[in-house]
PASE-838730 format. One record per residue (C-alpha): residue number from 1; residue in three letters; x, y negated, z. Coordinates in steps of 0.05 Angstrom, whole numbers, padded with zeros to 5 digits. Example, Ala and Ser with C-alpha at 12.3 -4.5 7.8 and 13.67 -1.06 7.14 Angstrom:
REM residues 2
+------+-------+--------+--------+--------+
| tinu | lumba |      x |      y |      z |
+------+-------+--------+--------+--------+
|    1 |   Ala |  00246 |  00090 |  00156 |
|    2 |   Ser |  00273 |  00021 |  00143 |
+------+-------+--------+--------+--------+
//
This chain:
REM residues 461
+------+-------+--------+--------+--------+
| tinu | lumba |      x |      y |      z |
+------+-------+--------+--------+--------+
|    1 |   Met |  01152 | -00592 |  00513 |
|    2 |   Pro |  01096 | -00630 |  00555 |
|    3 |   Ile |  01031 | -00588 |  00537 |
|    4 |   Ala |  00997 | -00637 |  00485 |
|    5 |   Thr |  00969 | -00639 |  00412 |
|    6 |   Val |  01009 | -00689 |  00364 |
|    7 |   Asn |  00986 | -00690 |  00298 |
|    8 |   Pro |  01049 | -00665 |  00248 |
|    9 |   Ala |  01022 | -00706 |  00193 |
|   10 |   Asn |  01037 | -00773 |  00228 |
|   11 |   Gly |  01070 | -00761 |  00296 |
|   12 |   Glu |  01010 | -00790 |  00334 |
|   13 |   Thr |  00996 | -00763 |  00412 |
|   14 |   Leu |  00922 | -00742 |  00405 |
|   15 |   Lys |  00914 | -00710 |  00477 |
|   16 |   Thr |  00952 | -00690 |  00531 |
|   17 |   Tyr |  00938 | -00637 |  00586 |
|   18 |   Glu |  00962 | -00636 |  00651 |
|   19 |   Pro |  00995 | -00565 |  00675 |
|   20 |   Met |  00948 | -00523 |  00716 |
|   21 |   Gly |  00975 | -00526 |  00785 |
|   22 |   Glu |  01004 | -00473 |  00838 |
|   23 |   Glu |  00929 | -00461 |  00870 |
|   24 |   Glu |  00891 | -00454 |  00810 |
|   25 |   Leu |  00945 | -00406 |  00775 |
|   26 |   Glu |  00929 | -00355 |  00836 |
|   27 |   Arg |  00857 | -00369 |  00830 |
|   28 |   Arg |  00865 | -00348 |  00764 |
|   29 |   Leu |  00901 | -00275 |  00780 |
|   30 |   Gln |  00859 | -00263 |  00829 |
|   31 |   Leu |  00795 | -00267 |  00780 |
|   32 |   Ala |  00830 | -00225 |  00726 |
|   33 |   Glu |  00843 | -00166 |  00774 |
|   34 |   Ala |  00774 | -00176 |  00807 |
|   35 |   Thr |  00750 | -00178 |  00728 |
|   36 |   Phe |  00792 | -00109 |  00704 |
|   37 |   Arg |  00759 | -00070 |  00770 |
|   38 |   Thr |  00693 | -00069 |  00737 |
|   39 |   Tyr |  00704 | -00085 |  00659 |
|   40 |   Arg |  00742 | -00028 |  00655 |
|   41 |   Thr |  00683 |  00017 |  00664 |
|   42 |   Thr |  00645 | -00012 |  00619 |
|   43 |   Thr |  00629 |  00025 |  00552 |
|   44 |   Phe |  00659 |  00022 |  00476 |
|   45 |   Ala |  00586 |  00006 |  00455 |
|   46 |   Glu |  00583 | -00057 |  00510 |
|   47 |   Arg |  00648 | -00087 |  00493 |
|   48 |   Ala |  00631 | -00075 |  00415 |
|   49 |   Arg |  00569 | -00115 |  00431 |
|   50 |   Leu |  00612 | -00180 |  00457 |
|   51 |   Leu |  00666 | -00177 |  00409 |
|   52 |   Asn |  00620 | -00176 |  00348 |
|   53 |   Lys |  00587 | -00231 |  00380 |
|   54 |   Ala |  00651 | -00273 |  00382 |
|   55 |   Ala |  00667 | -00253 |  00305 |
|   56 |   Asp |  00598 | -00283 |  00300 |
|   57 |   Leu |  00608 | -00338 |  00325 |
|   58 |   Leu |  00678 | -00352 |  00299 |
|   59 |   Asp |  00658 | -00353 |  00239 |
|   60 |   Gln |  00598 | -00402 |  00257 |
|   61 |   Asp |  00655 | -00446 |  00293 |
|   62 |   Gln |  00705 | -00439 |  00226 |
|   63 |   Gln |  00700 | -00506 |  00191 |
|   64 |   Glu |  00713 | -00538 |  00265 |
|   65 |   Ile |  00769 | -00489 |  00287 |
|   66 |   Ala |  00802 | -00501 |  00225 |
|   67 |   Arg |  00812 | -00575 |  00226 |
|   68 |   Val |  00833 | -00573 |  00309 |
|   69 |   Met |  00882 | -00513 |  00281 |
|   70 |   Thr |  00910 | -00561 |  00230 |
|   71 |   Thr |  00911 | -00624 |  00264 |
|   72 |   Glu |  00951 | -00601 |  00323 |
|   73 |   Met |  01005 | -00552 |  00270 |
|   74 |   Gly |  01002 | -00578 |  00204 |
|   75 |   Lys |  00974 | -00517 |  00159 |
|   76 |   Pro |  00946 | -00520 |  00111 |
|   77 |   Val |  00860 | -00523 |  00120 |
|   78 |   Lys |  00851 | -00482 |  00070 |
|   79 |   Gln |  00894 | -00435 |  00103 |
|   80 |   Ala |  00864 | -00444 |  00172 |
|   81 |   Arg |  00797 | -00430 |  00145 |
|   82 |   Ala |  00818 | -00367 |  00116 |
|   83 |   Glu |  00859 | -00344 |  00186 |
|   84 |   Ala |  00793 | -00361 |  00223 |
|   85 |   Ala |  00760 | -00309 |  00178 |
|   86 |   Lys |  00826 | -00258 |  00178 |
|   87 |   Cys |  00813 | -00257 |  00258 |
|   88 |   Ala |  00737 | -00236 |  00257 |
|   89 |   Lys |  00749 | -00191 |  00210 |
|   90 |   Ala |  00804 | -00167 |  00257 |
|   91 |   Met |  00746 | -00168 |  00315 |
|   92 |   Arg |  00707 | -00118 |  00272 |
|   93 |   Trp |  00754 | -00074 |  00252 |
|   94 |   Tyr |  00765 | -00055 |  00330 |
|   95 |   Ala |  00698 | -00070 |  00346 |
|   96 |   Glu |  00674 | -00010 |  00304 |
|   97 |   Arg |  00733 |  00035 |  00301 |
|   98 |   Ala |  00763 |  00025 |  00384 |
|   99 |   Glu |  00707 |  00084 |  00410 |
|  100 |   Arg |  00752 |  00133 |  00358 |
|  101 |   Leu |  00824 |  00113 |  00362 |
|  102 |   Leu |  00809 |  00127 |  00437 |
|  103 |   Ala |  00785 |  00175 |  00435 |
|  104 |   Ile |  00801 |  00241 |  00490 |
|  105 |   Glu |  00847 |  00283 |  00445 |
|  106 |   Glu |  00845 |  00357 |  00462 |
|  107 |   Pro |  00925 |  00395 |  00445 |
|  108 |   Asp |  00924 |  00455 |  00410 |
|  109 |   Glu |  00900 |  00514 |  00443 |
|  110 |   Ser |  00967 |  00554 |  00430 |
|  111 |   Asp |  00997 |  00502 |  00472 |
|  112 |   Val |  00945 |  00503 |  00523 |
|  113 |   Gln |  00950 |  00576 |  00532 |
|  114 |   Asp |  01023 |  00576 |  00538 |
|  115 |   Ser |  01025 |  00519 |  00591 |
|  116 |   Gly |  00982 |  00569 |  00634 |
|  117 |   Ala |  00915 |  00516 |  00629 |
|  118 |   Ser |  00847 |  00530 |  00616 |
|  119 |   Arg |  00834 |  00452 |  00590 |
|  120 |   Val |  00883 |  00403 |  00575 |
|  121 |   Arg |  00857 |  00334 |  00550 |
|  122 |   Val |  00895 |  00271 |  00534 |
|  123 |   Arg |  00863 |  00207 |  00551 |
|  124 |   Tyr |  00866 |  00135 |  00545 |
|  125 |   Arg |  00861 |  00084 |  00604 |
|  126 |   Pro |  00872 |  00017 |  00603 |
|  127 |   Leu |  00930 | -00014 |  00648 |
|  128 |   Gly |  00899 | -00083 |  00671 |
|  129 |   Pro |  00908 | -00159 |  00660 |
|  130 |   Val |  00956 | -00166 |  00603 |
|  131 |   Leu |  01004 | -00219 |  00597 |
|  132 |   Ala |  00993 | -00255 |  00529 |
|  133 |   Val |  01052 | -00308 |  00505 |
|  134 |   Met |  01038 | -00334 |  00441 |
|  135 |   Pro |  01066 | -00383 |  00388 |
|  136 |   Trp |  01031 | -00446 |  00357 |
|  137 |   Asn |  01047 | -00429 |  00277 |
|  138 |   Phe |  00986 | -00380 |  00268 |
|  139 |   Pro |  00945 | -00401 |  00334 |
|  140 |   Leu |  00886 | -00361 |  00324 |
|  141 |   Trp |  00908 | -00302 |  00292 |
|  142 |   Gln |  00971 | -00285 |  00342 |
|  143 |   Val |  00925 | -00292 |  00398 |
|  144 |   Val |  00861 | -00252 |  00362 |
|  145 |   Arg |  00917 | -00186 |  00339 |
|  146 |   Phe |  00934 | -00168 |  00410 |
|  147 |   Ala |  00862 | -00194 |  00449 |
|  148 |   Ala |  00817 | -00154 |  00399 |
|  149 |   Pro |  00842 | -00088 |  00422 |
|  150 |   Ala |  00864 | -00099 |  00489 |
|  151 |   Leu |  00800 | -00121 |  00503 |
|  152 |   Met |  00764 | -00063 |  00467 |
|  153 |   Ala |  00811 | -00018 |  00509 |
|  154 |   Gly |  00787 | -00039 |  00570 |
|  155 |   Asn |  00848 | -00086 |  00593 |
|  156 |   Val |  00838 | -00170 |  00601 |
|  157 |   Gly |  00879 | -00222 |  00575 |
|  158 |   Leu |  00922 | -00281 |  00601 |
|  159 |   Leu |  00935 | -00326 |  00550 |
|  160 |   Lys |  01001 | -00370 |  00554 |
|  161 |   His |  01000 | -00399 |  00495 |
|  162 |   Ala |  01052 | -00446 |  00453 |
|  163 |   Ser |  01057 | -00513 |  00486 |
|  164 |   Asn |  01027 | -00560 |  00423 |
|  165 |   Val |  00965 | -00528 |  00415 |
|  166 |   Pro |  00929 | -00532 |  00479 |
|  167 |   Gln |  00855 | -00544 |  00440 |
|  168 |   Thr |  00857 | -00483 |  00398 |
|  169 |   Ala |  00890 | -00452 |  00467 |
|  170 |   Leu |  00823 | -00471 |  00500 |
|  171 |   Tyr |  00782 | -00455 |  00442 |
|  172 |   Leu |  00791 | -00386 |  00443 |
|  173 |   Glu |  00783 | -00380 |  00518 |
|  174 |   Asp |  00714 | -00413 |  00511 |
|  175 |   Leu |  00700 | -00363 |  00450 |
|  176 |   Phe |  00701 | -00299 |  00481 |
|  177 |   His |  00658 | -00343 |  00538 |
|  178 |   Arg |  00610 | -00351 |  00502 |
|  179 |   Ala |  00604 | -00288 |  00467 |
|  180 |   Gly |  00589 | -00260 |  00539 |
|  181 |   Phe |  00643 | -00233 |  00557 |
|  182 |   Pro |  00646 | -00222 |  00635 |
|  183 |   Glu |  00690 | -00286 |  00672 |
|  184 |   Gly |  00765 | -00264 |  00674 |
|  185 |   Ala |  00761 | -00223 |  00622 |
|  186 |   Phe |  00805 | -00263 |  00579 |
|  187 |   Gln |  00825 | -00334 |  00610 |
|  188 |   Thr |  00874 | -00384 |  00581 |
|  189 |   Leu |  00926 | -00407 |  00638 |
|  190 |   Leu |  00960 | -00477 |  00610 |
|  191 |   Ile |  01026 | -00479 |  00639 |
|  192 |   Gly |  01093 | -00486 |  00608 |
|  193 |   Ala |  01154 | -00437 |  00585 |
|  194 |   Gly |  01180 | -00451 |  00666 |
|  195 |   Ala |  01120 | -00416 |  00694 |
|  196 |   Val |  01124 | -00348 |  00657 |
|  197 |   Asp |  01174 | -00314 |  00698 |
|  198 |   Gly |  01137 | -00322 |  00761 |
|  199 |   Ile |  01063 | -00291 |  00725 |
|  200 |   Leu |  01101 | -00237 |  00694 |
|  201 |   Arg |  01137 | -00217 |  00762 |
|  202 |   Asp |  01075 | -00216 |  00797 |
|  203 |   Glu |  01046 | -00148 |  00812 |
|  204 |   Arg |  00972 | -00158 |  00788 |
|  205 |   Val |  01008 | -00176 |  00716 |
|  206 |   Arg |  01013 | -00106 |  00688 |
|  207 |   Ala |  01054 | -00123 |  00618 |
|  208 |   Ala |  01058 | -00175 |  00570 |
|  209 |   Thr |  01066 | -00182 |  00492 |
|  210 |   Leu |  01106 | -00239 |  00466 |
|  211 |   Thr |  01109 | -00263 |  00396 |
|  212 |   Gly |  01162 | -00325 |  00380 |
|  213 |   Ser |  01233 | -00339 |  00384 |
|  214 |   Glu |  01295 | -00287 |  00402 |
|  215 |   Pro |  01308 | -00329 |  00467 |
|  216 |   Ala |  01239 | -00320 |  00487 |
|  217 |   Gly |  01239 | -00246 |  00476 |
|  218 |   Arg |  01301 | -00236 |  00513 |
|  219 |   Ala |  01279 | -00274 |  00577 |
|  220 |   Val |  01208 | -00234 |  00575 |
|  221 |   Ala |  01238 | -00167 |  00565 |
|  222 |   Ser |  01283 | -00180 |  00622 |
|  223 |   Thr |  01241 | -00198 |  00670 |
|  224 |   Ala |  01190 | -00149 |  00649 |
|  225 |   Gly |  01251 | -00094 |  00654 |
|  226 |   Glu |  01264 | -00114 |  00720 |
|  227 |   Met |  01195 | -00100 |  00744 |
|  228 |   Val |  01193 | -00054 |  00706 |
|  229 |   Lys |  01132 | -00065 |  00667 |
|  230 |   Lys |  01115 | -00051 |  00591 |
|  231 |   Thr |  01125 | -00102 |  00541 |
|  232 |   Val |  01116 | -00114 |  00460 |
|  233 |   Leu |  01161 | -00165 |  00422 |
|  234 |   Glu |  01144 | -00185 |  00356 |
|  235 |   Leu |  01207 | -00236 |  00345 |
|  236 |   Gly |  01237 | -00268 |  00288 |
|  237 |   Gly |  01255 | -00249 |  00212 |
|  238 |   Ser |  01295 | -00259 |  00146 |
|  239 |   Asp |  01248 | -00217 |  00097 |
|  240 |   Pro |  01287 | -00189 |  00041 |
|  241 |   Tyr |  01251 | -00201 | -00030 |
|  242 |   Ile |  01293 | -00153 | -00079 |
|  243 |   Val |  01268 | -00154 | -00161 |
|  244 |   Met |  01296 | -00107 | -00204 |
|  245 |   Pro |  01290 | -00106 | -00280 |
|  246 |   Ser |  01233 | -00071 | -00278 |
|  247 |   Ala |  01195 | -00121 | -00246 |
|  248 |   Asp |  01130 | -00156 | -00270 |
|  249 |   Leu |  01173 | -00212 | -00263 |
|  250 |   Asp |  01116 | -00264 | -00275 |
|  251 |   Arg |  01089 | -00236 | -00215 |
|  252 |   Ala |  01145 | -00225 | -00169 |
|  253 |   Ala |  01165 | -00301 | -00188 |
|  254 |   Gln |  01075 | -00326 | -00176 |
|  255 |   Val |  01071 | -00283 | -00108 |
|  256 |   Ala |  01154 | -00301 | -00094 |
|  257 |   Val |  01120 | -00381 | -00079 |
|  258 |   Thr |  01063 | -00355 | -00041 |
|  259 |   Ala |  01113 | -00305 |  00005 |
|  260 |   Arg |  01154 | -00375 |  00014 |
|  261 |   Val |  01115 | -00421 |  00035 |
|  262 |   Gln |  01051 | -00390 |  00069 |
|  263 |   Asn |  01040 | -00442 |  00126 |
|  264 |   Asn |  01088 | -00494 |  00103 |
|  265 |   Gly |  01142 | -00438 |  00113 |
|  266 |   Gln |  01135 | -00419 |  00188 |
|  267 |   Ser |  01115 | -00344 |  00189 |
|  268 |   Cys |  01162 | -00295 |  00221 |
|  269 |   Ile |  01138 | -00251 |  00156 |
|  270 |   Ala |  01157 | -00302 |  00097 |
|  271 |   Ala |  01200 | -00281 |  00054 |
|  272 |   Lys |  01265 | -00318 |  00056 |
|  273 |   Arg |  01314 | -00276 |  00027 |
|  274 |   Phe |  01302 | -00270 | -00055 |
|  275 |   Ile |  01359 | -00218 | -00084 |
|  276 |   Val |  01352 | -00207 | -00152 |
|  277 |   His |  01389 | -00161 | -00202 |
|  278 |   Thr |  01432 | -00192 | -00254 |
|  279 |   Asp |  01389 | -00177 | -00311 |
|  280 |   Val |  01334 | -00209 | -00285 |
|  281 |   Tyr |  01361 | -00273 | -00241 |
|  282 |   Asp |  01365 | -00332 | -00286 |
|  283 |   Ala |  01302 | -00308 | -00310 |
|  284 |   Phe |  01273 | -00297 | -00243 |
|  285 |   Ala |  01302 | -00366 | -00215 |
|  286 |   Glu |  01283 | -00404 | -00272 |
|  287 |   Lys |  01201 | -00392 | -00260 |
|  288 |   Phe |  01219 | -00387 | -00195 |
|  289 |   Val |  01242 | -00460 | -00189 |
|  290 |   Ala |  01199 | -00484 | -00227 |
|  291 |   Gly |  01133 | -00455 | -00186 |
|  292 |   Met |  01158 | -00472 | -00115 |
|  293 |   Lys |  01175 | -00545 | -00156 |
|  294 |   Ala |  01105 | -00551 | -00172 |
|  295 |   Leu |  01076 | -00542 | -00102 |
|  296 |   Lys |  01027 | -00606 | -00072 |
|  297 |   Ile |  01057 | -00640 | -00013 |
|  298 |   Gly |  01007 | -00679 |  00027 |
|  299 |   Asp |  00956 | -00688 |  00074 |
|  300 |   Pro |  00944 | -00620 |  00102 |
|  301 |   Leu |  00860 | -00632 |  00117 |
|  302 |   Glu |  00860 | -00643 |  00036 |
|  303 |   Asp |  00825 | -00577 |  00013 |
|  304 |   Asp |  00890 | -00582 | -00051 |
|  305 |   Thr |  00950 | -00595 | -00001 |
|  306 |   Glu |  00988 | -00540 | -00009 |
|  307 |   Ile |  01049 | -00565 |  00032 |
|  308 |   Gly |  01034 | -00593 |  00103 |
|  309 |   Pro |  01084 | -00622 |  00150 |
|  310 |   Leu |  01122 | -00576 |  00206 |
|  311 |   Ser |  01096 | -00569 |  00271 |
|  312 |   Ser |  01151 | -00612 |  00300 |
|  313 |   Glu |  01206 | -00668 |  00291 |
|  314 |   Gln |  01258 | -00610 |  00323 |
|  315 |   Gly |  01227 | -00552 |  00277 |
|  316 |   Arg |  01243 | -00605 |  00219 |
|  317 |   Ala |  01313 | -00620 |  00248 |
|  318 |   Asp |  01329 | -00549 |  00256 |
|  319 |   Val |  01307 | -00530 |  00181 |
|  320 |   Glu |  01362 | -00589 |  00156 |
|  321 |   Glu |  01420 | -00559 |  00193 |
|  322 |   Leu |  01403 | -00503 |  00163 |
|  323 |   Val |  01410 | -00536 |  00097 |
|  324 |   Asp |  01457 | -00583 |  00112 |
|  325 |   Asp |  01508 | -00527 |  00135 |
|  326 |   Ala |  01485 | -00489 |  00059 |
|  327 |   Lys |  01502 | -00542 |  00028 |
|  328 |   Arg |  01567 | -00567 |  00062 |
|  329 |   Ser |  01596 | -00496 |  00059 |
|  330 |   Gly |  01593 | -00489 | -00023 |
|  331 |   Ala |  01513 | -00476 | -00035 |
|  332 |   Glu |  01471 | -00502 | -00095 |
|  333 |   Val |  01406 | -00533 | -00077 |
|  334 |   Leu |  01352 | -00531 | -00140 |
|  335 |   Cys |  01298 | -00562 | -00114 |
|  336 |   Gly |  01286 | -00597 | -00045 |
|  337 |   Gly |  01345 | -00598 | -00001 |
|  338 |   Ala |  01331 | -00661 |  00036 |
|  339 |   Ala |  01270 | -00688 |  00091 |
|  340 |   Leu |  01216 | -00724 |  00054 |
|  341 |   Glu |  01214 | -00807 |  00084 |
|  342 |   Gly |  01162 | -00833 |  00109 |
|  343 |   Pro |  01110 | -00807 |  00174 |
|  344 |   Gly |  01099 | -00741 |  00189 |
|  345 |   Trp |  01146 | -00680 |  00192 |
|  346 |   Tyr |  01159 | -00655 |  00120 |
|  347 |   Tyr |  01207 | -00618 |  00082 |
|  348 |   Pro |  01201 | -00605 |  00009 |
|  349 |   Pro |  01196 | -00541 | -00019 |
|  350 |   Thr |  01277 | -00525 | -00024 |
|  351 |   Val |  01313 | -00470 | -00065 |
|  352 |   Leu |  01392 | -00457 | -00057 |
|  353 |   Ala |  01435 | -00409 | -00088 |
|  354 |   Gly |  01511 | -00383 | -00084 |
|  355 |   Ile |  01492 | -00370 | -00011 |
|  356 |   Thr |  01553 | -00339 |  00030 |
|  357 |   Arg |  01560 | -00294 |  00096 |
|  358 |   Glu |  01597 | -00351 |  00124 |
|  359 |   Met |  01531 | -00406 |  00121 |
|  360 |   Arg |  01489 | -00397 |  00176 |
|  361 |   Ile |  01419 | -00392 |  00126 |
|  362 |   His |  01448 | -00323 |  00120 |
|  363 |   Arg |  01440 | -00305 |  00185 |
|  364 |   Glu |  01390 | -00345 |  00214 |
|  365 |   Glu |  01331 | -00351 |  00200 |
|  366 |   Ala |  01301 | -00417 |  00166 |
|  367 |   Phe |  01233 | -00429 |  00196 |
|  368 |   Gly |  01209 | -00483 |  00131 |
|  369 |   Pro |  01198 | -00480 |  00058 |
|  370 |   Val |  01267 | -00456 |  00043 |
|  371 |   Ala |  01284 | -00407 |  00006 |
|  372 |   Thr |  01363 | -00362 | -00014 |
|  373 |   Leu |  01371 | -00339 | -00074 |
|  374 |   Tyr |  01415 | -00274 | -00081 |
|  375 |   Arg |  01451 | -00242 | -00156 |
|  376 |   Val |  01471 | -00170 | -00147 |
|  377 |   Asp |  01491 | -00120 | -00190 |
|  378 |   Asp |  01455 | -00053 | -00171 |
|  379 |   Leu |  01400 | -00025 | -00125 |
|  380 |   Asp |  01459 | -00008 | -00069 |
|  381 |   Glu |  01491 | -00084 | -00061 |
|  382 |   Ala |  01408 | -00102 | -00062 |
|  383 |   Ile |  01407 | -00057 |  00000 |
|  384 |   Leu |  01467 | -00076 |  00026 |
|  385 |   Ile |  01447 | -00158 |  00037 |
|  386 |   Ala |  01377 | -00132 |  00052 |
|  387 |   Asn |  01402 | -00102 |  00114 |
|  388 |   Asp |  01460 | -00154 |  00120 |
|  389 |   Ser |  01409 | -00186 |  00174 |
|  390 |   Pro |  01403 | -00182 |  00257 |
|  391 |   Phe |  01318 | -00181 |  00236 |
|  392 |   Gly |  01282 | -00122 |  00205 |
|  393 |   Leu |  01213 | -00147 |  00208 |
|  394 |   Ser |  01187 | -00126 |  00134 |
|  395 |   Ser |  01208 | -00129 |  00066 |
|  396 |   Asn |  01186 | -00144 | -00010 |
|  397 |   Val |  01215 | -00096 | -00058 |
|  398 |   Trp |  01192 | -00106 | -00139 |
|  399 |   Thr |  01205 | -00047 | -00183 |
|  400 |   Arg |  01160 |  00003 | -00219 |
|  401 |   Asp |  01220 |  00055 | -00221 |
|  402 |   Glu |  01188 |  00110 | -00169 |
|  403 |   Asp |  01261 |  00131 | -00156 |
|  404 |   Glu |  01270 |  00056 | -00126 |
|  405 |   Val |  01213 |  00053 | -00089 |
|  406 |   Glu |  01232 |  00119 | -00057 |
|  407 |   Arg |  01307 |  00094 | -00045 |
|  408 |   Phe |  01281 |  00032 | -00010 |
|  409 |   Ala |  01229 |  00055 |  00028 |
|  410 |   His |  01287 |  00103 |  00061 |
|  411 |   Asp |  01339 |  00054 |  00079 |
|  412 |   Leu |  01306 | -00008 |  00089 |
|  413 |   Glu |  01315 | -00035 |  00161 |
|  414 |   Ala |  01251 | -00064 |  00159 |
|  415 |   Gly |  01185 | -00041 |  00200 |
|  416 |   Ala |  01151 | -00046 |  00134 |
|  417 |   Val |  01166 | -00050 |  00052 |
|  418 |   Tyr |  01111 | -00081 |  00012 |
|  419 |   Val |  01125 | -00058 | -00059 |
|  420 |   Asn |  01095 | -00108 | -00114 |
|  421 |   Gly |  01066 | -00149 | -00071 |
|  422 |   Met |  01070 | -00189 | -00005 |
|  423 |   Thr |  01076 | -00175 |  00067 |
|  424 |   Ala |  01015 | -00191 |  00101 |
|  425 |   Ser |  00990 | -00158 |  00166 |
|  426 |   His |  00921 | -00121 |  00167 |
|  427 |   Pro |  00886 | -00092 |  00228 |
|  428 |   Ala |  00887 | -00015 |  00200 |
|  429 |   Phe |  00968 | -00022 |  00187 |
|  430 |   Pro |  01011 | -00020 |  00240 |
|  431 |   Phe |  01051 | -00087 |  00258 |
|  432 |   Gly |  01127 | -00099 |  00279 |
|  433 |   Gly |  01196 | -00090 |  00264 |
|  434 |   Val |  01266 | -00066 |  00284 |
|  435 |   Lys |  01334 | -00099 |  00307 |
|  436 |   Arg |  01324 | -00161 |  00333 |
|  437 |   Ser |  01260 | -00178 |  00302 |
|  438 |   Gly |  01231 | -00136 |  00371 |
|  439 |   Tyr |  01196 | -00077 |  00388 |
|  440 |   Gly |  01129 | -00045 |  00398 |
|  441 |   Arg |  01073 | -00053 |  00351 |
|  442 |   Glu |  01020 | -00084 |  00342 |
|  443 |   Leu |  00945 | -00080 |  00305 |
|  444 |   Ser |  00916 | -00008 |  00278 |
|  445 |   Glu |  00915 |  00063 |  00329 |
|  446 |   His |  00986 |  00048 |  00349 |
|  447 |   Gly |  00967 | -00023 |  00375 |
|  448 |   Ile |  00911 | -00009 |  00420 |
|  449 |   Arg |  00952 |  00046 |  00451 |
|  450 |   Glu |  01023 | -00006 |  00466 |
|  451 |   Phe |  00975 | -00022 |  00529 |
|  452 |   Cys |  00940 |  00045 |  00545 |
|  453 |   Asn |  00965 |  00091 |  00606 |
|  454 |   Ile |  00962 |  00158 |  00569 |
|  455 |   Thr |  00946 |  00212 |  00620 |
|  456 |   Thr |  00951 |  00287 |  00616 |
|  457 |   Val |  00905 |  00322 |  00644 |
|  458 |   Trp |  00916 |  00390 |  00661 |
|  459 |   Gln |  00865 |  00448 |  00698 |
|  460 |   Gly |  00881 |  00514 |  00713 |
|  461 |   Ala |  00836 |  00573 |  00703 |
+------+-------+--------+--------+--------+
//
C-alpha cells in the first residue's frame, strides 16, 4: 500500500509521501535512543506539564484535525471531533495520575522480614524506545492511548502508522513537538509495513505495541518473541450483544444501532453478533432493523451524516465477500446487503438473520456496518454462541436479572463485559482481549505499567 491520503468518499488521491530511506530511519533511531537517556530522568511534574500542553493544543486543533481524519479514512466528522476530544481527555487523565500509578510500592512488613531484608521496594522504571504499529480506524485515539501513558512513564515513542493516514500521523509528531516534548520523544516513521521487522530487531527498540489485524499481530509477536521483547497486541473482535427477556428493549435496540455502526462499523469493539432470546427476538429485530434503515448515509464531512464510506476499496470488497457468502449459504437479508452505486466506498447498514456455523461471517470479523442476528432459547445457548468465536475482545449484555449478570460476567470469554450499555474505552479501565483478540492491556494503571521495568529493590540489614 502506498503512503497516501486517498479520500474514501470519492477515491481521489490527495497527497502521497515517499517512505523514509535507511539513512533517515537510522538518524531517527539514534535520536530516540539519545533522547531516552535524558527524558527518562525528567520529573512526573515536567512530563505532566508537557502532556497537558499537548491536550490544550489538540483542543484548539479539534476542527482542523477532525477534517483531516475524515478525509483520510471516512469517519463522520462529528465522530472525528469526538475522537479528538477523547484524546485530550486521556492525556489529562494520565498527566494527573501517572505519578500515583507508578509510585514506589512497599510490600507487607511481614513479607519483608520473612525475606531477611530491612527494606524492600518495588519501582516502575521506563524501558526505552517503544515501537507502536497503529491502525487507521481511530487514527488519533489508538495512538494517544499508547503515547500518553508511555510518555508519562518516561519512555519515548516511535510511531509506524497505517499508510492511508499519513497526515494524521505527521500531525501527532508535530503536536508533541509543539507541546515542548524534546526532539525524539515522539517520532512518526513514514515507512511501509515491510520495514517493521527490521526496526523491531534493532537493539535500540525495547518493546512494541500493535493494534491491527491478526496477521499483523502474528508477525510482530513472532519477531518480538525471537528477539525476547515485550509486546502488547490488540487485534480483531467479533463482540456479542446479548439481549435477554428482562431487557429494556427500546433502549437495547437503540444502543444496538450505534454499537454496530460507530465509525462506519469499522471498530474492533463494535457489537457484531446480536444474540437475542426467542421471547423478545421478533420485537428486538423489528426495532433494530428499523433503526439501521433510518441511518443517513452521505458525505462524512456533513454534520448530519451518520454513515460515511468504508476506508478503502479493499475494505468494502472484504465486507461484500462475507455478506455474499452468507447469502449463498441461506442467510436472510433484513436490510442492506449490497454495495451502493456511485463514487466512494459506501456500504449500507446491513442486518443478516439465519446465521449458521458454516458461514464465514460466523467466524470472521465483519469490518463494516453489517450485523448478524441469532435466536436463542436460553442463557446457556446465548453463552455458547457468544463464546463460539476465535475472538474475545469485549461483550455486551442486556438484562435486569442480577443472577444473569453474574453468570455472563463469569462465563463470557472476553476482556470486558458491558451490562445494559455499549462497549467503550475509557482511560480509567483496562482495555484488551483474550484468544485471538490479543494479549496485554492498554489504559488504566495496567496500561502504563506494560512498558515499565518492574524492579524489586531489596536491602539487607
